[in-house]
C-alpha positions in Angstrom: 0.0 0.0 -0.1 3.0 2.3 -0.6 1.3 4.0 -3.9 1.1 7.5 -3.4 -2.4 7.5 -4.8 -3.2 4.7 -2.2 -2.0 6.8 0.5 -4.0 9.9 -0.5 -7.2 7.9 0.0 -6.2 6.2 3.2 -4.7 9.6 5.0 -7.8 11.8 3.9 -10.8 9.6 3.6 -13.2 12.7 3.8 -12.0 13.7 0.6 -12.7 10.2 -0.9 -16.2 10.9 0.3 -16.7 14.2 -1.2 -15.0 13.1 -4.5 -16.3 9.5 -5.2 -19.5 8.9 -3.6 -21.8 11.6 -5.3 -22.8 9.9 -8.8 -19.3 9.2 -10.1 -19.4 6.4 -12.8 -16.9 5.3 -15.3 -17.8 3.3 -18.6 -19.6 0.7 -16.5 -22.1 3.5 -15.2 -21.7 2.1 -11.7 -22.1 4.1 -8.7 -18.8 4.6 -6.5 -18.5 3.1 -3.5 -15.7 2.2 -1.0 -15.4 -1.2 -2.6 -15.0 0.2 -6.2 -12.3 2.5 -4.8 -10.4 -0.6 -3.2 -10.6 -2.4 -6.9 -9.0 0.7 -8.3 -6.5 0.8 -6.1 -5.5 -2.8 -6.6 -5.9 -2.4 -10.2 -3.2 0.5 -10.1 -0.9 -1.7 -8.1 -1.2 -4.7 -10.4 -1.5 -2.7 -13.6 0.5 0.5 -13.2 -0.5 1.4 -16.8 -4.2 1.7 -15.7 -3.5 4.4 -13.2 -3.3 7.3 -15.7 -7.0 6.2 -16.9 -8.1 6.1 -13.4 -6.7 9.6 -12.5 -8.2 10.9 -15.8 -11.9 10.2 -14.8 -11.0 11.5 -11.3 -9.8 14.5 -12.8 -12.9 14.9 -14.8 -15.1 14.3 -11.9 -13.3 16.8 -10.0 -14.0 19.3 -12.7 -17.7 18.6 -12.7 -17.7 18.9 -8.9 -16.0 22.3 -9.0 -18.4 23.5 -11.5 -21.4 22.3 -9.5 -19.9 23.7 -6.3 -19.8 27.1 -7.9 -23.3 27.2 -9.0 -24.4 26.2 -5.6 -22.0 28.9 -4.1 -23.8 31.5 -6.4 -27.3 30.3 -5.6 -26.3 30.4 -1.9 -25.1 33.8 -2.2 -28.3 34.8 -4.1 -30.3 33.3 -1.0 -28.1 35.1 1.4 -28.8 38.4 -0.5 -32.6 37.9 -0.5 -32.7 37.8 -4.3 -34.2 34.4 -4.5 -36.3 34.6 -1.4 -37.7 38.0 -2.8 -38.4 36.3 -6.0 -40.2 33.3 -4.2 -42.3 35.8 -2.0 -43.4 37.6 -5.1 -44.7 34.6 -6.8 -46.6 33.4 -3.5 -48.1 37.0 -3.1 -49.2 36.9 -6.6 -50.7 33.2 -6.5 -52.5 34.5 -3.1 -53.8 37.6 -5.1 -55.3 35.4 -7.6 -57.0 33.1 -5.1 -58.5 35.9 -3.4 -59.9 37.3 -6.6 -61.3 33.9 -7.1 -62.9 34.1 -3.8 -64.5 37.4 -4.7 -65.4 36.3 -8.1 -67.4 33.3 -6.6 -69.2 35.2 -3.6 -66.4 34.1 -1.0 -66.4 30.3 -1.7 -64.5 28.5 -4.5 -66.7 26.4 -6.6 -65.6 22.6 -7.6 -62.7 22.9 -9.9 -64.7 21.1 -12.8 -67.2 24.3 -12.5 -64.4 27.0 -12.8 -64.5 28.8 -16.0 -63.2 32.6 -16.9 -66.7 33.6 -17.1 -68.4 31.6 -14.6 -70.4 33.2 -11.6 -72.0 30.8 -9.1 -73.5 33.5 -6.9 -77.3 34.3 -6.8 -79.0 37.6 -7.3 -79.7 37.9 -3.5 -76.1 37.3 -2.7 -74.5 40.1 -4.9 -74.8 43.7 -5.5 -74.0 45.5 -8.6 -72.2 48.8 -9.8 -72.1 50.8 -12.9 -69.3 53.0 -13.3 -69.2 56.1 -15.3 -65.4 57.2 -16.2 -63.9 59.8 -17.9 -60.5 60.2 -19.5 -59.4 62.8 -16.6 -59.8 59.5 -14.3 -63.2 60.7 -12.7 -65.4 57.8 -11.7 -68.9 58.0 -10.6 -70.1 54.4 -8.9 -73.9 54.0 -9.2 -75.4 51.0 -7.1 -77.9 48.9 -9.1 -80.5 46.6 -7.3 -81.3 44.2 -10.0 -84.6 43.0 -8.4 -86.0 46.5 -8.3 -85.4 47.6 -12.1 -88.0 48.8 -14.2 -87.7 49.1 -18.1 -86.1 52.4 -18.9 -85.5 53.3 -15.4 -83.2 56.5 -14.9 -80.7 55.7 -12.0 -78.7 58.8 -12.0 -78.3 62.1 -13.6 -74.9 63.0 -14.2 -73.2 66.7 -14.7 -71.9 65.6 -18.1 -71.7 69.2 -19.2 -68.8 69.5 -16.8 -66.8 67.4 -19.2 -67.4 69.0 -22.4 -64.9 69.3 -25.1 -63.1 66.1 -24.0 -63.6 62.3 -25.2 -67.1 61.1 -24.0 -67.2 58.9 -20.9 -67.2 55.4 -20.8 -69.4 53.0 -18.7 -69.1 49.5 -17.2 -71.6 47.5 -15.4 -70.4 44.8 -12.9 -70.5 43.0 -9.6 -69.4 45.2 -6.7 -67.1 42.6 -5.5 -65.2 42.6 -8.6 -61.6 43.8 -8.8 -60.9 46.7 -11.5 -58.0 47.1 -13.8 -57.3 50.6 -14.6 -55.6 51.1 -17.9 -54.0 54.4 -19.0 -52.6 55.8 -22.3 -49.2 55.8 -21.1 -49.3 51.9 -20.5 -49.6 52.2 -16.9 -52.0 50.0 -15.1 -53.2 49.9 -11.4 -55.9 47.4 -9.6 -58.7 48.7 -7.3 -61.6 46.7 -5.9 -65.0 48.3 -6.9 -66.2 48.4 -3.4 -63.3 51.1 -2.4 -64.9 53.6 -4.7 -67.5 55.2 -2.6 -71.1 55.2 -4.3 -72.6 58.6 -5.4 -75.4 59.8 -3.2 -78.5 61.0 -5.7 -80.4 64.1 -4.9 -83.6 65.3 -6.1 -84.3 63.7 -9.5 -81.5 61.4 -9.4 -79.0 64.4 -9.8 -75.4 63.6 -8.8 -73.0 66.4 -8.0 -69.9 67.2 -9.6 -68.0 66.7 -6.2 -69.0 63.4 -5.8 -67.4 62.0 -9.0 -64.2 61.1 -7.4 -60.7 60.3 -9.0 -59.5 56.9 -7.4 -56.3 57.0 -9.5 -55.3 60.5 -10.9 -53.6 60.3 -14.3 -49.9 61.5 -14.5 -48.9 64.2 -16.8 -50.5 63.6 -20.2 -51.6 60.5 -19.6 -55.4 59.5 -19.8 -57.6 56.7 -18.3 -58.8 54.8 -21.2 -60.4 51.6 -19.6 -61.8 49.9 -16.7 -62.3 46.3 -16.7 -63.2 43.5 -14.3 -60.2 41.6 -13.3 -61.3 38.9 -10.8 -61.1 36.2 -13.8 -57.3 36.6 -14.0 -56.5 33.2 -12.5 -58.7 31.5 -15.2 -57.4 33.2 -18.4 -54.5 32.1 -20.7 -53.7 35.3 -22.3 -54.3 39.3 -22.1 -55.1 40.9 -25.5 -54.3 44.3 -25.7 -55.9 46.5 -28.5 -55.5 50.2 -29.7 -58.1 52.8 -31.3 -56.7 52.3 -34.6 -57.2 48.5 -34.8 -53.9 47.3 -33.6 -53.5 44.2 -30.9 -51.3 41.8 -29.6 -51.6 38.9 -27.1 -49.6 38.7 -23.8 -49.0 35.3 -22.0 -50.2 34.8 -18.6 -46.7 34.3 -17.3 -46.3 38.1 -18.0 -49.1 39.1 -15.7 -47.2 38.8 -12.5 -44.6 41.2 -13.9 -47.1 43.6 -15.1 -49.0 44.1 -11.9 -45.6 44.3 -10.0 -44.2 47.1 -12.5 -47.6 48.5 -12.8 -47.0 48.8 -16.6 -48.3 46.9 -19.5 -46.9 49.2 -22.5 -48.7 51.5 -24.5 -49.6 48.7 -27.3 -49.3 51.4 -30.3 -47.2 52.0 -33.3 -48.5 55.1 -34.7 -47.9 58.6 -32.9 -51.6 59.3 -33.1 -52.7 55.9 -31.7 -53.3 55.1 -28.2 -54.2 52.0 -26.2 -58.0 51.1 -26.3 -58.5 48.0 -24.0 -57.2 45.0 -22.5 -59.4 41.7 -22.6 -58.9 38.5 -20.5 -59.0 35.5 -23.0 -58.6 32.1 -23.5 -56.3 30.7 -26.3 -59.2 29.1 -28.0 -61.3 32.4 -27.6 -62.5 34.6 -30.4 -62.2 38.4 -29.9 -64.7 40.7 -31.8 -63.9 44.4 -32.4 -66.2 47.1 -33.4 -65.5 50.4 -35.1 -67.4 53.7 -34.5 -68.2 53.6 -38.4 -70.1 50.4 -38.0 -67.5 47.6 -39.1 -67.0 44.5 -37.0 -64.4 41.8 -37.2 -64.0 38.5 -35.5 -60.5 37.1 -34.8 -59.0 33.9 -33.5 -57.0 34.7 -30.4 -54.8 31.8 -31.1 -53.5 33.6 -34.2 -53.0 36.9 -32.8 -49.4 38.2 -32.7 -47.2 38.4 -29.6 -46.1 42.0 -30.9 -48.3 44.7 -31.7 -49.7 44.5 -35.3 -52.7 45.9 -37.3 -55.5 43.3 -37.1 -58.4 45.6 -38.4 -58.0 48.3 -41.4 -59.8 51.4 -40.6 -60.4 54.7 -42.3 -58.5 57.5 -40.9 -61.6 59.0 -39.2 -62.5 55.6 -37.7 -61.5 54.0 -34.6 -62.4 51.3 -32.2 -65.4 51.7 -29.7 -65.7 48.1 -28.6 -63.9 44.8 -27.8 -65.6 41.7 -26.8 -64.9 38.2 -26.2 -67.2 35.6 -27.9 -69.3 33.8 -25.3 -71.4 30.4 -26.2 -75.2 31.1 -26.0 -74.7 34.8 -26.1 -75.7 37.2 -28.7 -74.4 40.7 -29.6 -76.3 44.1 -28.9 -75.0 47.1 -30.7 -76.2 50.4 -30.0 -75.7 53.9 -32.4 -75.8 57.2 -31.2 -79.5 57.8 -32.0 -80.7 54.6 -29.7 -80.9 52.2 -32.8 -80.1 48.5 -31.7 -78.5 46.1 -34.1 -79.2 42.3 -32.8 -76.6 39.8 -34.1 -75.4 36.4 -33.1 -71.5 35.6 -33.5 -72.3 32.7 -35.9 -73.8 35.2 -38.3 -70.4 36.3 -39.5 -67.2 34.7 -40.2 -64.1 34.5 -38.3 -61.1 36.6 -40.3 -58.7 34.4 -42.0 -56.0 37.3 -42.2 -55.3 40.4 -40.5 -56.0 44.0 -41.7 -59.4 43.2 -43.3 -61.8 45.7 -42.7 -64.3 43.4 -41.2 -68.2 43.2 -42.0 -70.4 46.3 -42.3 -73.3 46.4 -39.5 -75.3 48.6 -41.5 -75.7 50.1 -45.1 -73.2 52.7 -46.5 -76.1 55.0 -47.0 -76.8 55.1 -43.1 -73.0 55.4 -42.5 -73.0 58.7 -44.8 -76.2 59.8 -42.9 -74.1 59.9 -39.7 -74.8 56.6 -38.0 -72.3 55.8 -35.4 -71.7 53.0 -33.3 -71.6 54.0 -29.4 -71.0 50.4 -27.6 -71.7 46.7 -27.9 -72.2 44.0 -25.4 -72.6 40.3 -25.3 -76.1 39.6 -23.8 -78.5 36.9 -22.9 -82.1 37.6 -22.3 -82.2 38.3 -18.7 -79.2 40.7 -18.7 -79.6 44.5 -18.0 -78.8 47.0 -20.7 -77.0 50.1 -19.5 -77.2 53.4 -21.5 -75.4 56.7 -21.1 -77.1 59.6 -22.6 -75.4 63.0 -23.7 -77.9 64.9 -21.3 -76.4 63.0 -18.2 -79.1 60.3 -17.7 -78.1 56.7 -16.9 -80.8 54.5 -17.9 -81.5 50.6 -17.3 -83.4 48.3 -19.8 -84.4 44.8 -19.7 -82.4 43.0 -22.6 -85.4 40.9 -23.5 -87.4 44.1 -24.2 -84.5 45.6 -26.2 -84.7 42.6 -28.5 -88.4 43.3 -29.1 -88.1 47.1 -29.5 -85.1 47.5 -31.4 -84.6 50.8 -29.8 -83.6 52.8 -26.8 -85.6 56.2 -26.1 -82.5 58.7 -26.2 -82.1 62.0 -24.3 -80.0 63.9 -26.7 -77.7 61.3 -28.1 -76.2 57.9 -26.6 -72.7 58.3 -25.6 -72.2 54.6 -24.5 -73.8 51.3 -24.1 -73.0 48.1 -21.9 -74.7 45.3 -20.1 -74.9 44.1 -16.8 -74.7 40.3 -16.7 -76.8 38.8 -13.7 -75.7 35.6 -11.9 -76.9 32.2 -12.8 -75.9 32.6 -16.3 -72.1 33.1 -17.6 -71.0 36.7 -17.1 -69.7 38.8 -19.9 -65.9 39.4 -20.0 -64.3 42.6 -20.7 
């Protein structure tokens, strides 16, 4: 046992443990153990020419172990500095946030996994309260409470001081459950979240009048940015992609893996290519969904979400004076109700027009060229079922509610001045319309 290689194993057995035990194999692919080490020693003593091959394998193993040791050291340093810990904490916080949104989406109790869907709602009418949110580009928001069990057709629920906002882009409306989480989307690409219930509801006076000071600014736009969209966000955990659209008909999809970073950085990007364009909307989608876009001049296009680009591209060709006024996700069993500024309604089913096979198409005309030349303009659209409630915003400030079943029959909304916006409130027991 006088060979120097043998003495190193005998004199320093702890080195033998580190170097030989962890998964070191030669051509036979056998795990190294003490018996194997003894065989190598004996082999080297009996056949000195084998010692070089054994040492070569040991040297290779030493190099692999040194590399792995450096990786573990770097990971240990990252853990000590808190970088990896912070990353895990962010992931855990994001998952907890999504779980809390799901609980609120389903009325505080999560349903069976089989019943989960991005648009499901297991609550009854009695379990839920509802809100209509009227918001302006300056970030002003008026929250109006709605009792779905006490709605009469054509009911005026508020009279807003819209003359206060003359000269700017018209206000938008959103109707949703009061337990929802809202995503605020700004023209700069900034985003923020806020529960609906943290926006105080307005208190109506005589004739349902709302004072200007009651229209609050929950998240004030910074600099030149404007508030372009509010959308319900509690279905976040059940979506696979976000689809961002611009006013000029450009779009891109964003994978769900990016949502954590978007929310952490409060930034989704402007989503535009043209200097005259700006972000229009963000939609929660599944990969197999169809996205339906509506333009103000009365054109519609249906696109497969799976075919949308990951970088911003033109997906709908619009005239210079045209822009998007609606972006809906197709829902099984729903039809589409489209409103013009004079209160005329267009009722269509999604299967009444084809899905576009390519981008940059102008889409399908919703009404004739003659009506377009006479000034007919689309102000809003919604995916609806018969028991839903239509919500209309009039230029003279009235916010009115309408049973969708009655709208199907009449085909019109009595208008005070002109309609500025139209949407729908989906009641529980049926799939809720997604933003």
